[in-house]
C-alpha positions as CSV (number, residue, x, y, z in Angstrom):
1,X,-11.5,38.8,-12.9
2,X,-8.9,38.2,-10.4
3,X,-9.0,34.2,-9.7
4,X,-9.8,33.8,-5.4
5,X,-7.1,32.1,-3.1
6,X,-7.4,28.8,-1.7
7,X,-7.8,29.0,1.9
8,X,-5.5,27.2,4.1
9,X,-4.9,26.0,7.5
10,X,-2.3,27.2,10.9
11,X,-1.0,23.0,10.3
12,X,-1.0,23.6,6.8
13,X,1.2,26.6,6.8
14,X,3.7,25.0,9.2
15,X,3.9,21.9,6.2
16,X,4.4,24.5,3.4
17,X,6.9,26.4,5.7
18,X,8.6,23.2,7.8
19,X,8.2,24.3,10.7
20,X,6.4,23.6,13.7
21,X,2.7,24.7,14.6
22,X,3.9,26.6,17.7
23,X,6.2,28.3,15.5
24,X,3.0,29.4,13.4
25,X,1.2,29.8,16.5
26,X,4.5,32.5,17.5
27,X,4.4,34.5,14.1
28,X,0.7,35.2,14.5
29,X,1.5,36.5,17.9
30,X,4.4,38.0,17.2
31,X,3.9,39.6,14.0
32,X,1.9,42.2,13.6
33,X,2.0,42.1,9.6
34,X,1.1,38.3,9.7
35,X,-1.7,37.5,7.2
36,X,-4.9,38.2,9.6
37,X,-7.6,35.4,9.2
38,X,-9.4,35.2,5.9
39,X,-12.5,32.4,6.7
40,X,-13.0,30.1,9.7
41,X,-13.7,30.3,13.3
42,X,-12.2,31.8,16.0
43,X,-10.9,28.8,17.2
44,X,-9.8,27.0,14.1
45,X,-8.8,30.4,11.3
46,X,-8.6,30.0,7.8
47,X,-5.8,31.8,6.2
48,X,-5.3,33.2,2.2
49,X,-2.9,30.8,1.1
50,X,-1.3,33.7,-1.8
51,X,-1.5,36.3,0.9
52,X,0.7,33.5,3.1
53,X,2.8,32.9,0.4
54,X,3.9,36.6,0.1
55,X,4.7,37.1,3.5
56,X,7.1,33.8,4.0
57,X,8.8,34.2,0.6
58,X,9.2,38.5,2.1
59,X,11.0,36.6,5.3
60,X,13.5,34.5,3.4
61,X,11.2,31.2,4.2
62,X,11.3,28.7,1.0
63,X,9.2,25.9,0.8
64,X,9.5,22.9,3.1
65,X,6.8,21.1,0.5
66,X,7.6,17.6,-0.8
67,X,6.8,18.2,-5.2
68,X,3.3,16.8,-4.7
69,X,2.9,19.0,-1.9
70,X,3.5,22.2,-4.2
71,X,1.5,20.2,-6.7
72,X,-1.5,19.6,-3.8
73,X,-0.8,23.4,-3.0
74,X,-0.9,24.2,-6.4
75,X,-4.4,22.9,-7.5
76,X,-5.9,24.1,-4.7
77,X,-4.9,27.7,-5.1
78,X,-5.9,27.2,-9.0
79,X,-9.0,28.5,-8.8
80,X,-11.3,25.8,-11.4
81,X,-13.2,28.9,-12.8
82,X,-9.9,29.5,-14.8
83,X,-10.4,26.5,-17.1
84,X,-8.2,23.8,-16.5
85,X,-9.3,20.6,-15.9
86,X,-7.9,16.9,-14.0
87,X,-7.9,15.0,-18.0
88,X,-6.0,17.6,-19.2
89,X,-3.8,17.2,-16.6
90,X,-3.3,13.8,-17.1
91,X,-2.9,13.8,-20.5
92,X,-0.3,16.0,-19.7
93,X,1.7,13.6,-16.8
94,X,1.6,11.2,-20.0
95,X,3.4,13.0,-21.9
96,X,5.1,14.7,-19.5
97,X,6.6,11.4,-18.5
98,X,8.3,11.0,-21.6
99,X,10.4,14.3,-21.6
100,X,13.9,14.1,-20.2
101,X,14.7,15.9,-17.0
102,X,16.6,18.9,-18.7
103,X,13.5,19.0,-21.5
104,X,11.0,19.0,-18.4
105,X,13.4,21.6,-16.4
106,X,13.8,24.3,-20.1
107,X,9.8,23.9,-19.9
108,X,9.2,25.1,-17.0
109,X,11.3,28.6,-17.5
110,X,9.3,29.3,-20.1
111,X,7.5,32.1,-20.2
112,X,3.9,31.4,-18.4
113,X,2.2,31.6,-22.5
114,X,4.9,29.8,-24.0
115,X,4.9,27.4,-21.1
116,X,0.6,26.9,-21.8
117,X,1.5,26.4,-25.6
118,X,4.1,23.9,-24.8
119,X,1.8,22.3,-22.3
120,X,-1.0,22.2,-24.7
121,X,0.8,20.6,-27.9
122,X,2.5,18.4,-25.5
123,X,-0.6,16.8,-24.3
124,X,-3.0,17.0,-27.7
125,X,-0.4,14.7,-28.6
126,X,-1.3,11.8,-26.0
127,X,-5.2,12.5,-26.3
128,X,-5.8,9.6,-28.6
129,X,-4.9,7.3,-25.6
130,X,-7.3,8.2,-23.2
131,X,-10.6,7.7,-22.9
132,X,-13.0,10.5,-22.8
133,X,-10.5,13.6,-23.6
134,X,-12.0,16.3,-25.5
135,X,-9.7,19.3,-27.2
136,X,-6.9,20.4,-24.6
137,X,-6.6,23.8,-23.5
138,X,-4.6,25.7,-21.6
139,X,-4.3,29.1,-20.6
140,X,-0.9,31.8,-19.4
141,X,-3.2,31.0,-16.4
142,X,-2.9,27.7,-16.1
143,X,1.5,28.6,-15.4
144,X,1.2,27.8,-11.8
145,X,-0.1,24.4,-12.1
146,X,1.9,23.2,-15.2
147,X,5.3,24.6,-13.2
148,X,4.5,22.0,-10.6
149,X,3.2,19.4,-12.6
150,X,6.3,19.1,-14.6
151,X,8.3,19.3,-10.6
152,X,6.5,16.6,-9.5
153,X,6.5,14.5,-12.5
154,X,10.5,15.3,-12.5
155,X,11.6,14.6,-9.0
156,X,8.3,12.0,-7.7
157,X,7.9,10.1,-10.9
158,X,4.1,10.2,-13.6
159,X,2.3,7.9,-10.7
160,X,2.6,9.8,-8.0
161,X,1.9,12.8,-10.5
162,X,-0.8,10.7,-11.4
163,X,-2.4,10.0,-7.4
164,X,-2.6,14.4,-6.2
165,X,-4.8,14.6,-9.4
166,X,-6.8,11.5,-8.5
167,X,-7.6,12.7,-5.0
168,X,-8.5,16.5,-6.3
169,X,-11.0,14.8,-8.9
170,X,-12.4,12.3,-6.4
171,X,-12.7,14.9,-3.7
172,X,-14.6,17.6,-5.9
173,X,-16.9,14.5,-7.3
174,X,-18.0,13.6,-3.8
175,X,-17.5,9.9,-5.0
176,X,-16.8,7.3,-2.5
177,X,-15.4,4.1,-1.9
178,X,-12.3,4.8,-4.8
179,X,-9.5,2.7,-2.8
180,X,-6.3,1.7,-4.2
181,X,-5.8,-2.3,-4.6
182,X,-2.3,-2.5,-2.3
183,X,0.7,-3.4,-4.0
184,X,1.7,-7.0,-2.3
185,X,-1.6,-8.0,-3.1
186,X,-2.1,-7.1,-6.4
187,X,0.9,-9.4,-7.1
188,X,-0.4,-11.8,-5.2
189,X,-4.0,-12.0,-7.2
190,X,-1.9,-11.5,-10.4
191,X,0.6,-14.6,-9.7
192,X,-2.8,-16.9,-8.4
193,X,-3.2,-17.0,-12.5
194,X,-1.2,-19.9,-13.7
195,X,1.0,-19.5,-16.8
196,X,1.4,-16.0,-18.0
197,X,-1.5,-14.7,-19.1
198,X,-1.5,-12.4,-22.6
199,X,-5.4,-11.1,-22.6
200,X,-6.2,-9.9,-19.0
201,X,-9.2,-8.2,-18.1
202,X,-10.3,-5.7,-15.3
203,X,-14.3,-4.8,-15.3
204,X,-13.8,-2.7,-12.0
205,X,-10.3,-1.4,-12.9
206,X,-10.1,1.5,-10.1
207,X,-6.3,3.1,-10.4
208,X,-5.0,0.4,-12.6
209,X,-3.1,-1.8,-9.8
210,X,-4.3,-4.9,-11.1
211,X,-3.7,-4.8,-14.6
212,X,-0.3,-3.2,-13.4
213,X,0.2,-5.6,-11.6
214,X,-0.4,-8.3,-14.5
215,X,1.8,-6.4,-16.8
216,X,4.5,-7.3,-14.7
217,X,3.5,-11.1,-14.9
218,X,4.1,-10.6,-18.6
219,X,0.3,-9.2,-20.2
220,X,0.4,-7.6,-23.5
221,X,-3.0,-6.5,-23.3
222,X,-4.7,-4.7,-21.0
223,X,-8.4,-3.9,-20.5
224,X,-10.0,-2.4,-18.2
225,X,-13.6,-0.7,-16.9
226,X,-14.3,1.8,-14.7
227,X,-17.8,3.3,-13.6
228,X,-15.8,6.7,-12.4
229,X,-14.0,8.9,-15.5
230,X,-11.3,10.3,-13.7
231,X,-10.4,6.6,-12.0
232,X,-10.8,4.9,-15.7
233,X,-8.4,7.9,-17.3
234,X,-6.4,7.7,-14.5
235,X,-5.8,3.9,-14.8
236,X,-5.5,3.7,-18.9
237,X,-2.5,7.1,-17.9
238,X,-0.8,5.2,-15.2
239,X,-0.8,1.4,-17.2
240,X,0.9,3.2,-20.3
241,X,3.5,4.4,-18.0
242,X,4.0,1.0,-16.5
243,X,3.7,-1.0,-19.4
244,X,5.1,0.9,-22.4
245,X,5.2,-1.8,-24.7
246,X,1.7,-3.2,-24.1
247,X,-1.6,-2.4,-25.6
248,X,-3.6,-0.9,-23.3
249,X,-7.3,0.0,-23.7
250,X,-9.8,1.3,-20.8
251,X,-13.2,2.4,-21.5
252,X,-15.5,4.5,-18.6
253,X,-18.7,3.1,-17.4
254,X,-20.6,0.1,-15.6
255,X,-19.4,-2.3,-16.1
256,X,-22.5,-5.0,-15.0
257,X,-24.9,-2.9,-17.1
258,X,-22.8,-1.4,-20.3
259,X,-20.4,-3.6,-21.0
260,X,-17.6,-2.0,-23.2
261,X,-16.3,-5.4,-23.9
262,X,-19.7,-7.5,-24.7
263,X,-17.5,-9.9,-27.2
264,X,-13.6,-10.0,-25.0
265,X,-12.8,-13.6,-24.2
266,X,-9.5,-13.1,-22.0
267,X,-7.5,-15.5,-20.5
268,X,-7.6,-13.8,-17.3
269,X,-9.6,-11.4,-15.4
270,X,-8.2,-9.9,-12.0
271,X,-10.9,-7.5,-10.6
272,X,-11.6,-6.0,-6.9
273,X,-15.0,-5.5,-7.7
274,X,-17.3,-2.8,-5.3
275,X,-19.1,-4.3,-2.2
276,X,-23.2,-3.9,-1.0
277,X,-24.4,-2.1,-3.7
278,X,-27.9,-3.1,-3.7
279,X,-28.6,-1.1,-7.1
280,X,-26.4,-3.2,-9.5
281,X,-28.8,-3.3,-12.0
282,X,-30.8,-6.7,-10.6
283,X,-34.5,-6.1,-12.1
284,X,-33.0,-4.7,-16.1
285,X,-30.1,-7.7,-16.2
286,X,-32.8,-10.8,-15.2
287,X,-32.5,-12.5,-18.2
288,X,-28.5,-11.6,-18.8
289,X,-27.2,-14.8,-20.3
290,X,-24.1,-14.3,-18.2
291,X,-26.1,-15.6,-15.1
292,X,-24.9,-19.5,-16.2
293,X,-24.8,-20.3,-12.4
294,X,-28.2,-18.5,-11.8
295,X,-29.7,-15.0,-10.9
296,X,-27.8,-13.5,-8.1
297,X,-29.6,-12.0,-5.8
298,X,-30.8,-8.4,-5.4
299,X,-28.0,-7.9,-2.4
300,X,-25.6,-10.1,-4.0
301,X,-23.4,-8.1,-6.3
302,X,-20.8,-9.3,-5.8
303,X,-21.9,-13.0,-7.5
304,X,-22.8,-10.5,-10.6
305,X,-19.4,-9.5,-10.4
306,X,-18.1,-13.5,-10.1
307,X,-20.4,-14.6,-13.3
308,X,-19.4,-11.7,-15.4
309,X,-15.9,-12.6,-15.0
310,X,-16.6,-16.4,-15.8
311,X,-18.4,-14.8,-18.6
312,X,-15.0,-12.9,-20.3
313,X,-12.9,-16.1,-20.0
314,X,-11.6,-18.4,-22.7
315,X,-12.4,-21.9,-21.5
316,X,-10.1,-23.0,-19.1
317,X,-9.4,-19.2,-18.1
318,X,-8.8,-18.1,-15.1
319,X,-10.1,-15.6,-12.3
320,X,-9.0,-14.1,-9.1
321,X,-11.5,-12.0,-7.3
322,X,-11.2,-9.9,-4.4
323,X,-14.8,-10.0,-2.3
324,X,-16.4,-9.8,0.9
325,X,-16.1,-12.5,3.0
326,X,-19.9,-12.2,3.1
327,X,-20.4,-13.8,0.1
328,X,-19.3,-17.2,0.9
329,X,-22.3,-17.2,3.6
330,X,-25.5,-15.3,2.9
331,X,-28.6,-17.2,2.8
332,X,-29.5,-15.5,-0.8
333,X,-26.0,-16.7,-2.4
334,X,-26.3,-20.8,-1.6
335,X,-27.8,-21.7,-5.3
336,X,-25.5,-19.9,-7.5
337,X,-22.7,-21.1,-4.6
338,X,-23.8,-24.2,-5.4
339,X,-23.7,-24.5,-8.8
340,X,-20.4,-22.7,-8.9
341,X,-18.8,-25.3,-6.4
342,X,-21.0,-28.6,-8.7
343,X,-19.5,-26.9,-12.2
344,X,-15.6,-26.9,-10.8
345,X,-15.9,-23.3,-11.6
346,X,-14.4,-22.6,-7.8
347,X,-11.5,-23.3,-7.3
348,X,-10.2,-21.6,-4.0
349,X,-11.7,-19.7,-1.5
350,X,-8.3,-18.0,0.7
351,X,-9.2,-16.0,3.9
352,X,-6.9,-12.7,3.9
353,X,-6.1,-11.3,7.6
354,X,-8.0,-8.2,8.8
355,X,-6.3,-4.8,7.4
356,X,-5.0,-6.8,3.9
357,X,-7.2,-3.9,1.9
358,X,-9.7,-1.2,2.4
359,X,-12.4,-2.0,4.1
360,X,-9.5,-2.5,7.1
361,X,-11.9,-3.9,9.8
362,X,-12.7,-7.1,7.9
363,X,-11.0,-10.2,6.6
364,X,-11.6,-10.2,2.8
365,X,-11.3,-13.2,0.7
366,X,-9.7,-13.9,-2.6
367,X,-12.3,-16.1,-4.8
368,X,-10.4,-18.2,-7.7
369,X,-12.5,-19.6,-10.7
370,X,-12.0,-21.1,-13.7
371,X,-13.9,-21.6,-17.0
372,X,-15.3,-25.4,-17.2
373,X,-14.1,-26.3,-20.7
374,X,-15.9,-28.8,-22.9
375,X,-14.6,-32.3,-22.1
376,X,-12.5,-30.9,-19.5
377,X,-11.6,-33.0,-16.9
378,X,-14.2,-33.1,-13.1
379,X,-13.8,-31.2,-10.4
380,X,-14.3,-33.1,-7.4
381,X,-12.8,-30.7,-4.7
382,X,-12.1,-27.0,-3.6
383,X,-9.3,-25.6,-2.0
384,X,-9.8,-23.3,1.1
385,X,-6.5,-21.5,2.9
386,X,-7.2,-19.2,5.9
387,X,-3.8,-17.2,5.8
388,X,-6.1,-14.8,8.3
389,X,-5.0,-17.6,11.2
390,X,-1.5,-18.2,9.5
391,X,-0.9,-14.6,9.6
392,X,-2.3,-14.9,13.8
393,X,0.1,-17.2,14.8
394,X,3.3,-15.8,12.7
395,X,2.9,-13.0,13.6
396,X,2.2,-13.4,17.4
397,X,3.9,-10.2,19.5
398,X,4.7,-8.3,15.5
399,X,2.0,-5.6,16.3
400,X,2.9,-5.4,19.6
401,X,4.4,-2.1,18.7
402,X,2.1,1.5,19.7
403,X,-0.1,2.2,16.8
404,X,0.4,5.9,15.5
405,X,-2.7,7.9,14.7
406,X,-4.7,7.1,12.5
407,X,-2.8,3.8,11.4
408,X,-4.1,0.1,11.0
409,X,-2.3,-3.4,10.4
410,X,-2.1,-3.3,6.6
411,X,1.0,-2.2,6.1
412,X,2.4,-4.6,8.6
413,X,1.3,-7.4,7.2
414,X,3.7,-10.1,6.1
415,X,3.1,-9.8,3.2
416,X,6.1,-12.0,1.8
417,X,5.4,-14.5,4.5
418,X,1.4,-14.9,3.5
419,X,2.1,-14.8,0.1
420,X,4.4,-17.5,0.1
421,X,1.9,-19.8,2.0
422,X,-1.3,-18.9,-0.5
423,X,1.1,-20.1,-3.6
424,X,2.4,-22.5,-2.8
425,X,-0.8,-23.8,-1.2
426,X,-2.6,-23.2,-4.7
427,X,-0.2,-24.3,-7.1
428,X,0.5,-27.9,-5.0
429,X,-2.9,-28.3,-5.6
430,X,-3.6,-26.8,-8.9
431,X,-0.9,-29.4,-10.4
432,X,-1.9,-32.1,-8.3
433,X,-5.6,-32.0,-6.3
434,X,-6.1,-35.7,-5.8
435,X,-2.7,-35.9,-3.9
436,X,-2.9,-32.8,-2.4
437,X,-3.2,-33.2,2.3
438,X,-2.7,-29.3,3.2
439,X,-1.6,-27.7,6.2
440,X,-3.6,-28.8,9.2
441,X,-5.5,-25.4,10.2
442,X,-4.3,-23.8,7.5
443,X,-5.3,-25.2,4.4
444,X,-7.8,-27.8,3.0
445,X,-8.5,-29.3,0.2
446,X,-13.1,-29.7,0.6
447,X,-14.8,-32.5,-1.8
448,X,-17.8,-30.8,-3.4
449,X,-20.1,-33.3,-2.1
450,X,-19.1,-32.2,1.6
451,X,-19.9,-28.9,0.6
452,X,-23.4,-28.8,-0.9
453,X,-25.5,-29.1,1.8
454,X,-27.9,-26.7,3.0
455,X,-25.9,-23.8,2.7
456,X,-23.1,-24.0,1.2
457,X,-21.3,-21.9,3.3
458,X,-17.6,-21.9,1.8
459,X,-16.0,-20.0,4.7
460,X,-11.9,-20.8,4.5
461,X,-11.8,-21.0,8.1
462,X,-14.6,-22.8,9.2
463,X,-13.1,-25.4,6.8
464,X,-9.6,-25.9,7.6
465,X,-10.0,-26.5,11.3
466,X,-11.9,-29.5,11.3
467,X,-8.9,-31.0,9.3
468,X,-6.4,-30.0,13.1
469,X,-8.4,-33.3,14.2
470,X,-5.9,-34.8,11.7
471,X,-2.2,-33.9,13.2
472,X,-0.5,-36.8,14.9
473,X,-0.6,-37.1,18.4
474,X,3.1,-37.3,19.2
475,X,4.4,-35.1,16.9
476,X,1.9,-31.9,18.2
477,X,3.1,-33.4,21.9
478,X,7.2,-32.7,20.4
479,X,6.0,-29.6,18.6
480,X,4.5,-28.0,21.9
481,X,7.6,-29.1,23.9
482,X,10.1,-27.8,21.4
483,X,8.4,-24.5,21.4
484,X,7.9,-24.5,25.5
485,X,11.5,-24.5,25.2
486,X,12.1,-22.1,23.5
487,X,10.2,-19.6,24.9
488,X,11.6,-20.5,28.7
489,X,15.5,-19.3,27.3
490,X,13.3,-16.2,25.3
491,X,11.9,-15.4,28.8
492,X,15.4,-15.7,30.2
493,X,16.7,-12.9,27.4
494,X,13.8,-10.1,27.9
495,X,14.5,-10.7,31.4
496,X,18.1,-10.2,30.8
497,X,17.5,-7.5,28.1
498,X,15.2,-5.6,30.7
499,X,18.2,-5.5,33.5
500,X,18.7,-2.3,31.8
501,X,19.3,0.7,34.2
502,X,21.4,3.0,33.2
503,X,19.1,6.3,33.4
504,X,18.0,9.2,35.8
505,X,15.6,11.5,36.3
506,X,16.6,14.9,34.0
507,X,15.8,17.3,37.5
508,X,13.0,19.3,37.7
509,X,11.9,19.9,34.2
510,X,12.8,18.2,31.1
511,X,16.0,18.8,29.2
512,X,15.7,21.2,26.7
513,X,18.1,21.3,23.6
514,X,18.5,23.1,20.3
515,X,17.8,21.1,17.1
516,X,18.6,20.6,13.2
517,X,16.0,19.2,10.5
518,X,17.4,16.5,8.6
519,X,17.8,18.9,5.7
520,X,20.0,21.0,7.7
521,X,21.8,18.6,8.1
522,X,22.5,17.1,4.8
523,X,23.1,20.8,3.9
524,X,26.1,20.4,6.1
525,X,27.4,17.6,4.9
526,X,27.0,15.6,8.4
527,X,24.3,13.4,6.6
528,X,23.2,11.8,3.0
529,X,19.6,11.4,2.6
530,X,18.7,8.5,-0.3
531,X,14.9,6.7,-1.4
532,X,14.7,4.5,-3.8
533,X,12.6,6.3,-6.7
534,X,9.7,5.6,-7.9
535,X,8.7,4.1,-11.0
536,X,9.5,7.0,-13.9
537,X,11.3,9.5,-11.4
538,X,14.5,10.5,-11.9
539,X,17.1,12.4,-9.4
540,X,17.1,12.0,-5.7
541,X,18.3,8.7,-5.4
542,X,22.0,6.4,-6.0
543,X,22.2,4.0,-8.7
544,X,22.5,0.5,-8.2
545,X,25.3,-2.0,-8.4
546,X,25.3,-4.1,-11.2
547,X,24.9,-7.6,-8.7
548,X,21.5,-5.8,-7.2
549,X,19.5,-8.4,-8.9
550,X,20.7,-10.9,-6.7
551,X,20.4,-8.6,-2.7
552,X,17.2,-8.9,-1.3
553,X,15.0,-6.1,-0.6
554,X,14.1,-4.8,3.0
555,X,11.4,-3.4,2.8
556,X,8.4,-1.2,5.0
557,X,7.4,-4.7,6.2
558,X,10.2,-5.7,7.5
559,X,10.6,-2.7,9.6
560,X,7.8,-2.5,11.2
561,X,8.3,-6.5,11.8
562,X,11.6,-7.1,12.7
563,X,12.4,-9.2,10.3
564,X,15.4,-9.0,7.9
565,X,15.4,-8.1,4.3
566,X,12.3,-10.0,3.0
567,X,11.6,-8.5,-0.8
568,X,12.0,-9.6,-3.6
569,X,14.5,-7.7,-6.1
570,X,12.8,-8.8,-9.0
571,X,9.7,-6.5,-7.7
572,X,11.6,-3.5,-6.8
573,X,11.2,-1.9,-10.6
574,X,13.8,0.5,-10.7
575,X,17.6,0.2,-11.3
576,X,18.2,3.0,-8.7
577,X,18.1,1.2,-5.6
578,X,20.4,2.5,-2.8
579,X,22.3,-0.7,-1.7
580,X,22.3,-0.2,2.3
581,X,25.5,0.1,4.1
582,X,26.2,-1.2,8.1
583,X,25.2,1.9,9.9
584,X,23.1,3.3,7.9
585,X,19.6,4.5,9.2
586,X,16.2,3.1,7.7
587,X,13.1,5.3,8.9
588,X,9.4,3.9,6.6
589,X,8.1,6.5,5.0
590,X,4.4,6.3,6.1
591,X,3.4,6.2,9.6
592,X,0.4,3.8,9.3
593,X,0.1,0.4,11.4
594,X,2.6,-1.1,15.0
595,X,5.9,-1.5,15.3
596,X,9.2,0.7,15.5
597,X,9.5,3.7,12.2
598,X,13.3,3.5,12.6
599,X,16.3,0.9,12.5
600,X,19.7,0.6,12.5
601,X,21.4,-0.7,9.7
602,X,23.3,-4.2,10.9
603,X,25.1,-7.2,9.1
604,X,21.6,-8.5,8.7
605,X,20.8,-5.6,6.5
606,X,24.1,-4.9,5.5
607,X,24.3,-5.4,0.8
608,X,20.5,-5.4,1.0
609,X,18.1,-3.1,-1.1
610,X,16.4,-0.4,-0.3
611,X,12.7,-1.3,-0.6
612,X,10.2,1.1,-2.1
613,X,8.7,3.6,1.4
614,X,11.8,3.4,3.5
615,X,13.9,6.9,3.8
616,X,17.9,6.1,4.4
617,X,19.4,8.1,6.1
618,X,23.5,7.7,5.7
619,X,25.2,10.3,9.0
620,X,29.1,10.8,8.9
621,X,29.6,8.6,11.9
622,X,32.5,10.8,13.0
623,X,29.7,13.4,13.5
624,X,26.6,11.8,13.8
625,X,26.1,8.5,16.0
626,X,23.5,6.0,14.2
627,X,22.0,5.0,17.0
628,X,21.4,8.1,18.6
629,X,19.6,9.5,15.3
630,X,17.7,6.6,15.0
631,X,16.4,7.3,18.1
632,X,15.5,10.7,17.3
633,X,13.9,10.6,13.9
634,X,11.7,7.8,15.0
635,X,10.3,9.7,18.0
636,X,6.1,9.3,17.3
637,X,6.4,13.1,18.7
638,X,9.4,13.8,15.5
639,X,7.5,11.6,13.0
640,X,4.2,13.3,14.2
641,X,5.7,17.0,13.6
642,X,7.5,16.0,9.9
643,X,4.4,14.2,8.7
644,X,1.1,15.2,6.9
645,X,-2.2,12.7,5.9
646,X,-5.3,11.9,8.6
647,X,-5.6,8.1,8.2
648,X,-1.8,7.3,7.0
649,X,0.2,10.0,8.0
650,X,2.7,10.4,5.2
651,X,7.0,11.5,6.6
652,X,8.5,14.4,5.0
653,X,12.7,13.3,5.6
654,X,13.3,16.8,5.8
655,X,11.6,17.8,8.8
656,X,12.4,15.8,11.0
657,X,14.4,17.1,13.6
658,X,17.9,15.9,16.0
659,X,19.1,17.4,18.6
660,X,22.7,18.9,18.3
661,X,24.9,17.8,21.5
662,X,28.4,16.9,21.3
663,X,29.4,13.2,19.5
664,X,30.5,11.9,23.3
665,X,26.7,12.7,25.0
666,X,25.3,11.0,21.2
667,X,27.2,8.3,22.2
668,X,25.3,7.8,25.3
669,X,22.0,8.2,24.0
670,X,23.1,6.1,21.2
671,X,24.1,3.3,23.6
672,X,20.5,4.0,25.5
673,X,18.3,3.5,22.4
674,X,20.0,0.7,21.0
675,X,19.4,-1.1,24.6
676,X,15.9,-0.1,24.3
677,X,16.0,-1.7,20.5
678,X,17.0,-5.1,22.0
679,X,14.5,-5.3,25.0
680,X,11.6,-4.7,22.5
681,X,13.1,-7.1,19.7
682,X,13.4,-9.6,22.9
683,X,9.8,-8.4,23.8
684,X,8.8,-9.4,20.3
685,X,10.2,-12.8,20.0
686,X,8.9,-14.0,23.7
687,X,5.5,-13.0,22.7
688,X,5.4,-14.3,19.7
689,X,6.4,-17.8,21.3
690,X,3.8,-17.7,24.2
691,X,1.3,-17.1,21.1
692,X,2.4,-20.2,19.5
693,X,3.1,-22.1,22.6
694,X,-0.7,-21.7,23.5
695,X,-2.3,-22.4,20.5
696,X,-0.8,-25.2,19.9
697,X,-1.6,-26.3,23.7
698,X,-5.5,-25.4,23.0
699,X,-5.1,-26.7,19.8
700,X,-4.2,-30.2,20.7
701,X,-5.9,-30.1,23.6
702,X,-8.8,-28.9,21.9
703,X,-8.6,-31.5,19.8
704,X,-8.0,-34.9,21.9
705,X,-4.0,-34.6,20.6
706,X,-3.3,-34.1,24.3
707,X,-4.2,-34.4,28.0
708,X,-4.1,-32.9,30.9
709,X,-1.7,-33.9,33.7
710,X,-3.5,-36.6,35.6
711,X,-1.7,-35.1,39.1
């Protein structure tokens, strides 16, 4: 029986063909042989995907989609009735990632039946490594999916391929709450564990990002469990790709109800457990020995996960959990919180900025716990850090840029600053809690006795706010005056930047021009497009040099926040990062959060390594002006037209369009864009200093360190 084709919208057709949506509308009106709608409504028609692809091929339109997009398309076109399952494809990713580019190319060229046999043999060879794997079966009808998978592994790496497969399975299973912990946050949690633990557990491992962070810190035994089988399988495969030398053991199942590792004592536990789950097993687990600090209430699933983590630690071992802020203050959890504090098991509570991780609308917290050692030292205080307040003060105008459609502040957070501040406070406190002084309004150690009141409220913002009263009045007055002077100078610079008037109306209507895509300019030699290859990817990146370990890394957040390179080369995890040169145009790969999308590299960026999630456009400056290029590449409409996705727009760099203008005219536009960039930079600086001045003045007046004038 012939397999039904998937259906696509006009917007998806534009993505496949690499044209605008208006072009697709023109095709529909002007070409009688354009495929007729096969579904949907009159206002939002759907088209048969295979018919669309055949029509495009007959007119010489090659696909502009990335390999991951091609894999998504192949999976949609390939009906589930054909028999190929996600678990089989996950196994094939693991096998394919171990092949060379030539081997993958040769396999993709095999006849359909031979390709299926080859893929089946390769996947079966690694089946024992993935939980819940059955006998692998591929057929000739699966060849299109298999070729797309091999191409995705070859071009974008195993991890990108895993994400596509997991997306598909999660969509079809209607699973909810499956979100990846951002890499920067995962690394922060891993670095909060003292020393270098060898054996690490994540009882709600999801895609395995926290265990991968532990592996980057030297862990060699990785244990994970997740209630969703597809996440457990994805985690197992992903960890084997990320940490091939580690022992990886991942199981599917509910960790609270059916612990897959009941006898495991780990050196560390890292976890981002599910939040707000009432049906976590309260009744059947009422007498469970894990509840050493009290039986969690039905509404306190997070405190159940907290005690589960402590039960799996060796004495003295540490855990870092990402939890919602309500865990620190709900009345139903007061007794358990009190026991965690009284026993010394709770070492620190760290408040994160809004947007640090899903759910993006609340500020999550990190709880650092340590299993007490028999006869160990008494813990007399708990560390509290309000990184949310610190980020607000430091960011100032950083988020003042226009928000992109569906964007959040997550990607615009200054993770370098947040990580340095949190780790600085934690390491100082952990080394000598009694001598720790903290930073007023940001961090402080609170005595156990002071915490054990009627509510046991452990909210960091409340507890560190009291420390602001300890600031010396003379010191604060001097700081306010210095900041105010900087603000006055910044206001003068902003006024000068705003004096740019070298522009005029275009006339009765907006100017129109011919454009070319970045892919066209690359083929013509006017432009070179580079990126930092993801882990396991092959090709399309420029090798780094021998001194790359000493070079800073320009990150996605640096572009959004307007800072210089702040990334750590040790965390880049690739030796194929391009070195940035003056005149390079840098474009963010994801249009989320505030801030500009593009920047021209100057002396501050020259010599730095290109971080992940950035595209580097290197123009032939005899043909393309860098500032002209940056201005048009980063335009909001251009980004929207070259992006896919809904919550976060992922930019396809080759689809960005650039007007075709003479070089002299490009330079006039380039100078205008440079002045606009200068205006934005000065506005952000002035906004940041104004925010700092207001915060210092308000805090000083309300805290009693400053007095209003008598006049």
